[in-house]
DODO-254139 format. One record per residue: x negated, y, z negated of N, C-alpha, C in turn. Coordinates in steps of 0.05 Angstrom, whole numbers, plus 5000, padded with zeros to 4 digits. Last residue first. Layout:
BEGIN
XYZXYZXYZ
...
This chain:
BEGIN
550447935512552747945539554748135538
545048405487547248225484548748225509
539148525451540148435483543548325483
535948435419537148775420538848745454
532447975416534648105398537448365406
531047765483530348075460533347975438
530347045502532747295498530547555473
527646675495527046885511528247125508
528946545439527346425447526846735464
533246655384529946655382528746545402
538046755414536946995399534346925393
540246345431538146425453536746645437
538045975360539846015387538246175405
537345625306536345685330538345815351
540345295262540245635258539945775285
539544825250542244895261541945285264
533844845254534144825275537244935275
531544855198532245065218533845015238
528044415190531044415180531844655188
522644465186523644275210526144365203
518544645154520044395147521144335166
517745085169515744945169516444675165
523545325163522145305191519945155190
523845265104526045215127525345185156
520345775100519845465089522145265109
521746185130519246095131519145775124
526846295083526846205118524246165129
524846385043526146135047526046075076
523146865054520946675042522446455050
527247095055525847125086523246895074
529247145001531046955030528846905045
524747384980525647104978527646984987
526047924999523747825002524247464999
532147964985531147995004529547805019
530947934925533447784935532947814972
527648404904527148214910528447914921
525448964951527348794939527448554933
518848854978521848994971523348844952
514948525033515948605002517448835000
510648285065514348305060513648305036
505548215116507048345094510148385091
499147815134502847885140503548025115
492648135130494947945116497348045130
486148225145489048415143490948065139
480448395115481648265122485148315115
476148725097478148815122479748605135
472648415079472648585066475148755077
475247675071472647865082474048185076
477347355046474347245044473147425060
481447434985480247565000477747325012
486246934966483447004964483347094986
493447134945491946994975488947154959
495847334903495547064902492546974924
498647754922496947754906495347564885
502547574963500447684964498347684939
504846884955504247104940502347234949
505546585028504346574999504546884982
509146645070508646365054507146395034
510347075068512646995083511846705069
507347375041505747405076508547285082
510747864988509947545001508747695031
513248204933510448174959510447844969
518748444896517048144900516048244930
519648864836521248724859519148444875
519449024797521348834802521648804823
514749344796517549504788519449334800
509848994790511249114771514349334769
511448954851512848764832512548784801
509349374873512749294872512949124857
504649404854506149704850509449614849
502149094879502349064847504849204838
503549024925504648904929505048944890
500049514941502149564946504249364937
494049314932495949514910498549574917
494748834970494548894950495449044922
495549135029497548955016497248994984
490949605027494349655030494849405019
486249285010486449704995488549745010
485948735018484548924990485349154983
487948655074488448585041488348755015
491649115127488549065106490248885082
496749025169495549175140492948995127
497448645206496348865218496048965190
495647915217497548095204495648345212
492847425231494247505227496547605215
488247535284488947725264492047715252
486347185317484747235293485147495276
490847125344490546925320487946965298
494747545368492347525367492147365344
501347505379498347605382495947625392
504447355338503647045362500447295382
504647565274506247565301504147285318
506847765208504647585234506247515252
510348345189510048045188508047995204
511648785157508848815176508548475173
517049145121516048805134514148855154
520249185066518249375080517448995095
527349375036524749225054523349295070
530349724983530349645007527549385020
530450224937530949974947531049904979
529350834921532150704933532850404935
523850984904526351074900530050924896
521450434931521550474893523950664895
521950524982523950284974522650344939
520651024991522150974993523850704978
514550794976515850974963519150944972
513950445021513350364999514850564973
514250805063516150645074516250535036
509851145057512951215049514950985050
504650825057505850965027509251005022
505150595113505650445080506150645061
508750855166507051045150507450835119
513150845203509650805206508150885187
518150805193516751045186512851085203
524750575199520450575214518750795205
529750235182528650465180525450395197
536350085191533749965196532450255199
541949885141540749955167537649915165
547949335154544749425149543549695162
552849105131551749265148548949345141
554748405107554948665114554048855127
555147795121558148005124557148315107
551347565142550647605112552847775108
552847245180552947175167551647285138
557347815220555047615219554347485195
560648275208561048025230559747765231
557848635189560048485175560648195190
551548505227552548685201554548525193
547048375256549548355255551948425249
541848555237542848645259546548595279
541348165195542648375192544248535219
541447625229542347695210543647945204
535147855252538747775275540847755256
532447885216533348075231535748135248
532047345213532947565185534247705194
530147035251532746975243533247165214
525047345256526847315279530647325275
523547065216523047315218524847415240
522246535230524146595209524346935204
520546605278522346445287524046535257
514747115279515946815283518446735290
514847585336515447455309515647195320
514647855391511547665386512547615351
519148065408519447975431515647695400
518348465357520348255370519848055380
515648985365514448765371515148535367
520149455361517849375395516349095391
520949415315522449285326522049215357
518049505248517449595281518549365306
522649505195519849315201520149585239
525549555141523549755158522849505170
533149495106530449465124528349545127
538349485073536249675089533349595084
541649355019541849305058540849565076
539448944975538449164986539849175014
537648794904538348674926537649014939
535148914860533448674870535548634902
531749594867534349474859533249164874
526249784830527849654855529249534843
524250204775525549834780527249934804
519250624742521650564769522650214774
518150804696519150524691520350604718
519851544705518051424690518951084694
518352124741519351734758518051604730
515252514728518452604733519952284741
511452694693511452484698514952644706
506053264739507853054720509552854716
499653344755502453204755503553084735
498054134751498453884730500653604741
498254614773495854384781495454194759
501655024772499954944743497554714742
503955014823503355194810501155194785
506054504839503054604841502454834826
506153894792506354174789505054424811
507453314840505553544828506053794829
510352784794509853004817509253204814
509752124791508352344776507652564803
512051524760511351674785510751874771
509850844740511351144731509751294759
511750174733511450354752512650624734
509149724683511449764695509749964713
503849444669506049404658508349394670
499049564711500449254702502649264684
498850054718496049904700497249604702
500850394771502350174745498450124737
502751024799500850854783501850634777
503451574846504951304835502851094821
504152204863502652024849504351794836
506152654904507552534878505252344886
507953264927505753104934506853044910
513553404973512353504944511053194954
513753235012515753525015514653624996
508452865023511252995031510853245023
503952475005503652795008506152825018
502752024945503852114972504552464989
497351564927498651924922500551904954
498550964895497951154915498751424911
495550444864496650734858496550824887
492150004804493550054842495350264832
488649714766490749904767491049914788
486049184763486149324737488549534743
487648634800486748794797487348994770
487248004799485148144782485348484790
491247934836491647934814490248084794
488747924882490348204873490848214849
482247694888485047674890485947944880
476347924915478047904888480947894893
471648154936472747944945474747794918
467448434920470148594922471848354931
462348214920464148264889466748344894
462248084978462447874952463547934934
459248594986460648524993463348294983
455548674921456448644950458848584958
453049224870455349044887454348974908
449049264829448649364860451149154876
450249064777449149354789450449484807
453148534739452548694768452749014769
454548314698451748374696450848444729
460248174717458948214696456548104702
463448454775462848194761460548314733
467849044764465448934773464748654764
475148994767472449024751469948904777
478549444815477249234809475549294787
483749904836481049824815480949524805
486750214901485449984882483049894860
490750694934487150514915488450334903
492151064986492750844973490450734965
494651745004491351564997492751394976
499451845060498151835036495751725026
504252265100502451985101501752045058
510252495139508952395099505652205105
509452855190510652645176508352535144
506953225221508253325200510653055185
503853125261507753065271509253125244
499652975256500353175279502453255281
500852525228498652745210500352915234
500752005231503152205233502452495225
496651665234497951755263500051885259
496751535182493851855190495051845219
497651255148499651345157498351585171
492651415096494551155100497451355117
486651605079488951645090491751545102
484251185048483051505047486551615066
485050685013485250735049486151075047
479650224975482550504984482150575014
477350064920477550054943480150104959
472550094858475250204875473950124904
469749724812470149794838473049874845
467049864742467949884756467749884790
462650014713462549764708465949704731
456750424741458650354720460350074731
451350714741452750524756454450444738
449051444748448351194733451651024753
446251764822448151644794447851424779
442151684851442251854832443651884818
443751214887441351124866441451414843
450051154897447251284897445351214879
454050594893453950884891451051004878
454650324957453850294943454150574923
460050135002459550325000458050394969
461449515047460849635023459049925011
461749715116462049485092461849655064
464550085149464549785152463649545128
470250525121466750475126467150205130
476150675127473550685142470750665142
477450395084478150275106476350405136
472250255039473750435038475550275078
469850134968470649924995472850185010
464550224927466850304927467050184960
460950144861461450124891463650144897
461450244804458550084817458650104841
462950734777463950584789460650464798
462651194732464451014728464450694745
459451524734458251404724461051124719
461052064779461351944743460051854721
459852074829458252134818458152084779
463551834862461351684859459251784840
468752144866468451784846466051774844
467752544902469152574877469252404853
465252384940464352554941465452544912
469251934967466351854960465052104940
473852284981474851984959471451924950
471752605012473352664993473152524967
471252185063468552335052469052575019
475952095062474551925065471852035048
478052555086479252455065477552245050
474852705138475052815116476152705090
477052265164473852285160473152365133
482752395168482052135160478052095149
482252875200483552825163482952605157
481252745248478852885231479152835199
482852035266484152305250481352445248
480051505304479951665275481451945271
482451015335481551235327481751455303
480750285314482750575307481850795321
477249915307477749915331480250185336
476149775249478449725264479049685288
472450125235471549845235473249645248
473650795272473350585243472650325249
471251155327473351025318471650915297
471951885346470851545341473151445334
474852355347472352325364471552015363
478152555314475752585308472852585329
484453005328482452715328478552755324
487453405289486553305315485052975309
485653815233488353705251487353535282
482854085200482553765199484953665219
482554565186481254565210480254275220
488654915177486254795177484854725201
493655015202492755215192489455205189
497054565218494554675240493954905227
496054315149496754275172495654375192
495854365101494654675115495354585139
496853905071498354045067497554335094
491653635077494253495103495553725095
488753885032487253925063489853815080
491853744992492054094999490454135022
491253234982493453314988493453644989
485553244978486553055003489053245011
484953424926484253554958484453594973
488753054896490653384899488553434918
485652544903488352494911489452904918
480952774871480752784895482952714911
483752824822482852994831482052974858
484752244810486952394815486552734827
479652024807482052004835484052124833
478652254763476952374790477952284810
480852044722482252354732480652434753
479651494728482651574748483151864743
475451594701474551444732478851614740
477051684651474951864671475151824704
479451194642480751384641479351594660
475650904638476450734655478751014653
471251004600470851014629473150944640
473651004548475751184558473651164590
474350434517471150684510472450884532
478150114489478250274507476250504500
479249744445476549694454475849934479
485849554471483449544450481449564451
489650084498488049894495485749904473
492650524472494050234469491850094479
489750944486490250904459491950634451
491450974543487650864538487550784509
497451154545495650874555492950804541
494851634524496451444508496551174524
491151834571491251784553492551574521
495451804608493451684610492651694584
499552254590501151934595498151704588
496252644589497852564572496952344570
495352754655492852614636494452484600
501352764661498652564672496252484653
505253104614503353024644501752844652
511853054605508752914594506852984624
515253624589514853514588510853314601
514954144562516553934545516353594561
512354474593514954564581516154264571
507854004588507954224606511554204607
503353644535505253764550505853994570
């Protein structure tokens, strides 16, 4: 206890006691992850006073320019999680292939997938960034996992979570039952349970989308956004607020705290990239968190957690947040695919922009 409050360590132990046959391996792995997140948070918090600000002068597997802190955060995750004998392998946004646990260390029964520093384009302007992670079970009898062993649908996740490095450092976790948020007491070095059993309101009047991509959106997404922008005089009969942070961790965290909707939908730019966000270590863990908090997560046509991965760095469209709003967009996709949304089509959905008016 910490001044009468529950620490993350106590919370993990209590969860372990509820699991029949628990050996403590999973709890120890979580402690390694928590330590890694603390170290990454400290590095991010130094800002321009540290040595990890600016470009690393290289690109990752996705062709994205790496920041120095991207590289450092990835290295921290590897070093803090590889040695303890609880993992068989890892996959990261910053590495081309699966990372096997070095032969010098014992192999464990879990797999770890992670985005070491989500939202890193915001580092130099001091906007919240974070770390996203997901824990999977290594297939029975496998001690040297290959890429194929990581290609598990999101419903098979053992745990999902993220750390957000903002005005305070928080860790949000789900083991499959509910979602809990912990705030770092920097003086004590302990995460304290501050947001138990987070629940997303079913309805919301706030949405987040990168409006600069509007010309590439599919009609169902254009329909939804145009209705929101129409406000009280439109079909929704209510005014909406639009947000965009360009940090998935920050977007999801806002939704968990006060509700809302986040979209990075599929678009028509590149048929080989049906979405922007990566399934294994971005969409799946966030979908698990959102669903366990009472929300919904979809590609628009399929529940994210049921998508069967085919590649380590596979991309998918992502629509998640308040249940009623996600279900509305899913219905719009269904109506469009069935050709029964013609009555809703207007010049807004053709060559005119959503943001141009007569």
